[in-house]
Structure formats: structure tokens, C-alpha cells
The first five atom37 places (N, CA, C, CB, O) and aatype in JSON, in Angstrom:
{
  "aatype": [20, 20, 20, 20, 20, 20, 20, 20, 20, 20, 20, 20, 20, 20, 20, 20, 20, 20, 20, 20, 20, 20, 20, 20, 20, 20, 20, 20, 20, 20, 20, 20, 20, 20, 20, 20, 20, 20, 20, 20, 20, 20, 20, 20, 20, 20, 20, 20, 20, 20, 20, 20, 20, 20, 20, 20, 20, 20, 20, 20, 20, 20, 20, 20, 20, 20],
  "atom_mask": [
    [1, 1, 1, 1, 1],
    [1, 1, 1, 1, 1],
    [1, 1, 1, 1, 1],
    [1, 1, 1, 1, 1],
    [1, 1, 1, 1, 1],
    [1, 1, 1, 1, 1],
    [1, 1, 1, 1, 1],
    [1, 1, 1, 1, 1],
    [1, 1, 1, 1, 1],
    [1, 1, 1, 1, 1],
    [1, 1, 1, 1, 1],
    [1, 1, 1, 1, 1],
    [1, 1, 1, 1, 1],
    [1, 1, 1, 1, 1],
    [1, 1, 1, 1, 1],
    [1, 1, 1, 1, 1],
    [1, 1, 1, 1, 1],
    [1, 1, 1, 1, 1],
    [1, 1, 1, 1, 1],
    [1, 1, 1, 1, 1],
    [1, 1, 1, 1, 1],
    [1, 1, 1, 1, 1],
    [1, 1, 1, 1, 1],
    [1, 1, 1, 1, 1],
    [1, 1, 1, 1, 1],
    [1, 1, 1, 1, 1],
    [1, 1, 1, 1, 1],
    [1, 1, 1, 1, 1],
    [1, 1, 1, 1, 1],
    [1, 1, 1, 1, 1],
    [1, 1, 1, 1, 1],
    [1, 1, 1, 1, 1],
    [1, 1, 1, 1, 1],
    [1, 1, 1, 1, 1],
    [1, 1, 1, 1, 1],
    [1, 1, 1, 1, 1],
    [1, 1, 1, 1, 1],
    [1, 1, 1, 1, 1],
    [1, 1, 1, 1, 1],
    [1, 1, 1, 1, 1],
    [1, 1, 1, 1, 1],
    [1, 1, 1, 1, 1],
    [1, 1, 1, 1, 1],
    [1, 1, 1, 1, 1],
    [1, 1, 1, 1, 1],
    [1, 1, 1, 1, 1],
    [1, 1, 1, 1, 1],
    [1, 1, 1, 1, 1],
    [1, 1, 1, 1, 1],
    [1, 1, 1, 1, 1],
    [1, 1, 1, 1, 1],
    [1, 1, 1, 1, 1],
    [1, 1, 1, 1, 1],
    [1, 1, 1, 1, 1],
    [1, 1, 1, 1, 1],
    [1, 1, 1, 1, 1],
    [1, 1, 1, 1, 1],
    [1, 1, 1, 1, 1],
    [1, 1, 1, 1, 1],
    [1, 1, 1, 1, 1],
    [1, 1, 1, 1, 1],
    [1, 1, 1, 1, 1],
    [1, 1, 1, 1, 1],
    [1, 1, 1, 1, 1],
    [1, 1, 1, 1, 1],
    [1, 1, 1, 1, 1]
  ],
  "atom_positions": [
    [[-96.27, -116.65, 250.9], [-95.65, -116.7, 251.69], [-94.85, -115.03, 251.94], [-94.95, -117.9, 251.38], [-95.08, -114.0, 251.31]],
    [[-94.2, -115.19, 252.71], [-93.22, -113.82, 253.16], [-91.49, -114.25, 253.5], [-93.99, -113.08, 254.85], [-91.08, -114.92, 254.45]],
    [[-90.81, -113.71, 252.59], [-89.41, -114.1, 253.03], [-88.6, -112.92, 253.11], [-88.73, -115.11, 252.09], [-89.07, -111.88, 252.66]],
    [[-87.49, -112.92, 253.6], [-86.77, -111.8, 253.77], [-85.41, -111.48, 253.23], [-86.7, -111.7, 254.91], [-84.41, -111.76, 253.88]],
    [[-85.33, -110.88, 252.03], [-84.13, -110.83, 250.91], [-83.29, -109.56, 251.37], [-84.73, -110.62, 249.16], [-83.89, -108.49, 251.38]],
    [[-82.16, -109.59, 251.7], [-81.54, -108.49, 252.2], [-82.11, -107.28, 252.99], [-81.04, -108.08, 251.25], [-82.11, -106.16, 252.5]],
    [[-82.56, -107.53, 254.15], [-83.56, -106.92, 254.91], [-84.86, -106.46, 254.53], [-83.08, -106.02, 255.36], [-85.39, -105.67, 255.31]],
    [[-85.67, -106.88, 253.19], [-86.5, -106.25, 252.88], [-87.64, -107.37, 252.76], [-86.1, -105.44, 251.82], [-87.42, -108.44, 252.2]],
    [[-88.74, -107.06, 253.26], [-89.71, -108.48, 253.49], [-90.36, -108.56, 251.72], [-91.37, -108.16, 255.07], [-90.68, -107.53, 251.13]],
    [[-90.44, -109.61, 251.24], [-90.97, -109.94, 249.76], [-92.06, -111.16, 250.0], [-89.59, -110.48, 248.61], [-91.75, -112.19, 250.61]],
    [[-93.17, -110.94, 249.53], [-94.13, -111.53, 249.61], [-94.09, -112.38, 247.9], [-95.31, -110.44, 250.09], [-94.04, -111.79, 246.82]],
    [[-94.13, -113.88, 248.09], [-93.9, -114.82, 247.17], [-94.97, -115.95, 247.21], [-92.57, -115.32, 247.35], [-95.5, -116.24, 248.28]],
    [[-95.22, -116.46, 246.26], [-96.15, -117.78, 246.33], [-95.59, -118.92, 246.95], [-96.56, -118.27, 244.98], [-94.37, -119.09, 246.93]],
    [[-96.49, -119.88, 247.6], [-95.89, -120.61, 248.23], [-95.19, -121.58, 247.73], [-96.5, -120.93, 248.9], [-95.76, -121.84, 246.67]],
    [[-94.11, -122.44, 247.87], [-93.52, -123.26, 247.18], [-92.21, -122.74, 246.04], [-94.65, -123.88, 246.59], [-91.62, -123.42, 245.2]],
    [[-92.05, -121.49, 246.35], [-91.4, -120.51, 245.62], [-89.71, -121.13, 245.84], [-91.81, -118.81, 246.3], [-89.41, -121.59, 246.94]],
    [[-88.88, -121.1, 244.93], [-87.54, -120.94, 245.35], [-86.47, -119.87, 245.25], [-87.09, -121.77, 244.91], [-86.74, -118.79, 244.73]],
    [[-84.98, -120.19, 245.83], [-84.69, -118.35, 246.06], [-84.42, -117.84, 244.9], [-83.38, -117.82, 247.02], [-84.18, -116.63, 244.83]],
    [[-84.39, -118.66, 243.76], [-84.1, -117.79, 242.33], [-85.36, -116.86, 242.47], [-84.1, -118.81, 240.63], [-85.25, -115.64, 242.55]],
    [[-86.75, -117.63, 242.51], [-87.56, -116.65, 242.32], [-87.95, -115.52, 243.47], [-88.6, -117.3, 241.89], [-88.75, -114.6, 243.29]],
    [[-87.27, -115.76, 244.62], [-87.23, -114.47, 245.36], [-86.55, -113.66, 245.15], [-87.07, -114.46, 246.38], [-86.96, -112.52, 245.38]],
    [[-85.25, -113.86, 244.64], [-84.24, -112.97, 244.16], [-84.66, -112.64, 243.08], [-82.97, -113.41, 244.07], [-84.49, -111.42, 243.09]],
    [[-85.22, -112.95, 241.89], [-85.7, -112.08, 240.81], [-86.98, -111.29, 241.45], [-86.1, -113.0, 239.42], [-87.06, -110.12, 241.06]],
    [[-87.86, -111.65, 242.23], [-88.85, -110.45, 242.53], [-88.21, -109.4, 243.23], [-90.07, -110.85, 243.38], [-88.67, -108.26, 243.28]],
    [[-87.06, -109.81, 243.82], [-86.42, -108.95, 244.99], [-85.54, -107.6, 243.83], [-85.03, -110.22, 246.23], [-85.28, -106.41, 244.03]],
    [[-85.34, -108.32, 242.89], [-84.53, -107.61, 241.81], [-85.28, -106.59, 241.29], [-84.1, -108.47, 240.68], [-84.95, -105.4, 241.3]],
    [[-86.38, -107.11, 240.79], [-87.58, -106.26, 240.16], [-87.94, -105.33, 240.84], [-88.74, -106.89, 239.9], [-88.13, -104.24, 240.3]],
    [[-88.17, -105.55, 242.44], [-88.81, -104.35, 243.21], [-87.54, -103.25, 243.24], [-89.37, -104.85, 244.93], [-87.62, -102.02, 243.16]],
    [[-86.53, -103.97, 243.35], [-85.68, -102.48, 243.4], [-84.79, -102.17, 242.2], [-84.62, -102.43, 244.68], [-83.66, -101.68, 242.25]],
    [[-85.53, -102.55, 241.03], [-85.27, -101.99, 239.75], [-83.94, -101.86, 239.58], [-85.88, -100.77, 239.55], [-83.27, -100.88, 239.26]],
    [[-83.51, -103.38, 239.9], [-82.27, -103.88, 239.09], [-82.35, -104.54, 237.79], [-81.58, -104.78, 239.84], [-83.43, -104.87, 237.31]],
    [[-81.2, -104.75, 237.17], [-81.07, -105.47, 235.8], [-80.95, -106.72, 235.94], [-79.99, -105.09, 234.99], [-79.92, -107.38, 236.14]],
    [[-82.34, -107.16, 235.8], [-82.64, -108.45, 235.88], [-81.84, -109.74, 234.87], [-84.08, -108.35, 235.65], [-81.98, -110.97, 234.93]],
    [[-81.1, -109.01, 234.07], [-80.39, -109.74, 232.78], [-79.34, -110.12, 234.18], [-79.68, -108.58, 231.01], [-79.36, -111.35, 234.12]],
    [[-78.71, -109.87, 235.03], [-77.75, -109.7, 236.02], [-77.99, -110.75, 236.77], [-77.76, -108.49, 236.74], [-76.93, -111.25, 237.14]],
    [[-79.06, -111.39, 237.2], [-79.43, -112.07, 238.67], [-78.92, -113.45, 238.57], [-81.13, -112.14, 239.04], [-78.71, -114.19, 239.53]],
    [[-78.69, -113.79, 237.11], [-77.71, -115.48, 237.34], [-76.6, -115.01, 238.03], [-77.01, -116.45, 235.75], [-76.13, -115.78, 238.87]],
    [[-76.1, -114.0, 237.88], [-74.48, -113.84, 238.46], [-74.54, -113.44, 239.9], [-73.53, -112.57, 237.62], [-73.54, -113.13, 240.54]],
    [[-75.71, -113.46, 240.38], [-75.61, -113.19, 241.88], [-75.51, -114.39, 242.65], [-76.77, -112.43, 242.41], [-75.89, -115.48, 242.22]],
    [[-75.01, -114.21, 243.77], [-74.82, -115.43, 244.74], [-75.58, -115.39, 246.06], [-73.34, -115.58, 245.12], [-75.57, -114.35, 246.71]],
    [[-76.28, -116.55, 246.52], [-77.43, -116.35, 247.44], [-76.62, -117.19, 248.58], [-79.11, -117.0, 246.89], [-75.84, -118.13, 248.41]],
    [[-77.07, -116.49, 249.92], [-76.62, -117.28, 251.21], [-77.71, -117.27, 252.21], [-75.31, -116.65, 251.9], [-78.32, -116.24, 252.48]],
    [[-77.97, -118.45, 252.78], [-78.95, -118.34, 253.75], [-78.66, -117.43, 255.38], [-79.25, -119.87, 253.96], [-77.59, -116.93, 255.73]],
    [[-79.58, -117.42, 255.94], [-79.22, -116.48, 257.05], [-77.74, -116.61, 258.19], [-80.52, -116.59, 257.9], [-77.24, -115.88, 259.05]],
    [[-77.44, -118.0, 257.58], [-76.02, -118.22, 258.41], [-74.8, -118.42, 257.5], [-76.09, -119.59, 259.38], [-73.8, -119.07, 257.82]],
    [[-74.96, -117.85, 256.44], [-73.92, -117.23, 255.3], [-73.59, -118.54, 254.69], [-72.41, -116.31, 255.89], [-72.41, -118.64, 254.37]],
    [[-74.51, -119.83, 254.39], [-74.08, -120.68, 253.64], [-74.56, -120.57, 252.26], [-74.3, -121.78, 254.17], [-75.68, -120.09, 252.06]],
    [[-73.75, -121.0, 251.22], [-74.4, -120.68, 249.98], [-75.62, -121.49, 249.26], [-73.4, -120.68, 249.13], [-75.46, -122.69, 249.05]],
    [[-76.5, -121.02, 248.98], [-77.64, -121.96, 248.58], [-77.74, -121.59, 246.86], [-79.24, -121.58, 249.58], [-77.34, -120.56, 246.32]],
    [[-78.3, -122.58, 246.31], [-78.44, -122.6, 244.79], [-79.91, -121.74, 244.52], [-78.48, -124.36, 244.16], [-80.64, -121.56, 245.49]],
    [[-80.24, -121.3, 243.43], [-81.28, -120.59, 242.93], [-82.45, -121.49, 243.06], [-81.04, -120.13, 241.55], [-83.56, -120.97, 243.2]],
    [[-82.33, -122.74, 243.04], [-83.32, -123.91, 242.7], [-83.73, -124.18, 244.33], [-82.48, -125.45, 241.75], [-84.76, -124.79, 244.64]],
    [[-82.75, -123.62, 245.33], [-83.19, -124.1, 247.16], [-84.69, -123.7, 247.0], [-82.24, -122.95, 248.81], [-85.17, -122.75, 246.38]],
    [[-85.38, -124.81, 247.81], [-86.72, -124.11, 248.66], [-86.63, -123.37, 249.13], [-87.36, -124.53, 249.51], [-85.51, -123.17, 249.6]],
    [[-87.66, -122.43, 249.38], [-87.88, -121.64, 250.72], [-89.26, -121.95, 251.52], [-87.86, -120.05, 250.37], [-90.28, -122.49, 251.07]],
    [[-88.99, -121.43, 252.92], [-90.18, -121.59, 253.64], [-90.58, -120.13, 254.02], [-89.99, -122.55, 254.89], [-90.06, -119.06, 253.71]],
    [[-91.8, -120.46, 254.87], [-92.07, -119.1, 255.52], [-91.06, -118.4, 256.11], [-92.98, -119.19, 256.47], [-90.18, -119.02, 256.71]],
    [[-91.03, -116.94, 256.03], [-90.53, -115.99, 257.12], [-88.45, -116.69, 257.0], [-91.74, -116.43, 259.13], [-87.72, -116.44, 257.96]],
    [[-88.0, -117.3, 256.04], [-86.89, -117.61, 255.7], [-86.47, -116.4, 255.42], [-86.76, -118.54, 254.81], [-87.21, -115.56, 254.91]],
    [[-84.96, -116.12, 255.79], [-84.29, -115.28, 255.22], [-83.38, -115.4, 254.45], [-83.98, -114.74, 255.81], [-82.91, -116.5, 254.75]],
    [[-82.59, -114.85, 253.32], [-81.71, -114.95, 252.52], [-80.92, -113.97, 252.25], [-82.1, -115.3, 251.66], [-81.59, -112.95, 252.43]],
    [[-79.51, -113.59, 251.79], [-79.23, -112.47, 251.44], [-78.33, -112.86, 249.92], [-78.47, -111.68, 252.72], [-77.79, -113.93, 249.67]],
    [[-78.39, -111.6, 249.04], [-77.74, -111.67, 247.96], [-76.67, -110.93, 247.68], [-78.43, -111.54, 247.17], [-76.69, -109.71, 247.83]],
    [[-75.93, -111.38, 247.38], [-74.35, -110.91, 247.13], [-73.86, -111.12, 245.75], [-73.31, -111.73, 248.07], [-73.68, -112.11, 245.05]],
    [[-73.67, -109.43, 245.56], [-72.76, -109.5, 244.25], [-71.34, -109.71, 244.41], [-72.84, -108.27, 243.49], [-70.58, -109.19, 245.22]],
    [[-71.05, -110.72, 243.32], [-69.65, -111.52, 243.6], [-68.54, -110.66, 242.84], [-69.67, -113.23, 242.95], [-67.36, -111.02, 242.87]]
  ]
}
């Protein structure tokens, strides 16, 4: 499936969580993955979601650096 993370299209396995997508996004952008757990994630409406939140195809999420 495909999700949008910070305006980047990310291909991820079906059944992935927000944490899986954020980790994939971080690796793709060559970010320090040891700091991924300190990031905050919101849905397309700005509501905070947890890393365990399930995703669906074409869902939009945003990663925020606290």
C-alpha cells in the first residue's frame, strides 16, 4: 500500500502502522533512526496519533519534530 508521509509517497506493506511508515520515511530521508521514537505523528487533520495506529492505503500523516 502507499501512504503519504510529509508530502512524500511511501510504499509500505499492507497492515503497516504509523510507526512502520515513519521508520521507512526516516530511512529514505537518511535521518537518524535512533531519534524516531521522539517524533510526533499527526493525521491529515492535525490530530496526534500513536506509532501503533493502523494505516490504510493513501492515508496522509505528518511527522513533527517536538
